[in-house]
N, C-alpha and C positions, 0 to 999 in steps of 0.2 A: 851489345851483347844477350844483355837481362828484356831488352825489348823484345829479341826473336820468338826466345820461350815465351813471353806475359803472348804474344800473337798465339802461339804453338797451343797453346795452352786453351787463350776464348777459342779458338777456330774448335781442340777438342774436346771442349765442354757446347760449343753451337751444338756441334753434330751427336751429343751423347743427346741433348735437353731436347732436338727433333725428331730422335729416333724414337723417344719417349714416346714424347705426344701424340707422335705420326701411331704407334706400336702400338695404340690399343687398339679392344678386341671389338667385336661389332655390337649394336647397341642390343638390350634384350629386346625376341618378339612382344607384340603387344596383345594383351590376352583374350582369349579368344570369346565370338560374340555367344550367346547365347537361341541362333535363330529359327533350334527346332522345334519344342513347341510350335509356338507364334505361327512357324512353318505349317503344320498339320492343321491346325486349327483352321490360318487361315482357307488348304484346301477342301477342307472339314466344307468352310461356306460356302464357295464356289458351289461344290458337288450339292451341294442339297439346293443354290439355286438356281444352277443349271437343269434340275430336275424339279422345280418348281414350273419352270419356264414351257419347261418342254411338256408339262400336265393341261395346266394355264392354254395351252397356244392347241396342244389335242382336243380339248375339252368344247372351243371353240370353229 
């Protein structure tokens, strides 16, 4: 009889234990990457380079 109760308590502990482990929330999102300033700089340099190439090509 005691063995039956022991098995029932052990089964209940395993079910509750796995439920607690599995029931955790998702991990927090990673921090945002600040690419806005660099992207605008790259765009400006690219436009300047294109204008220079067009100017040099029209000169020759």
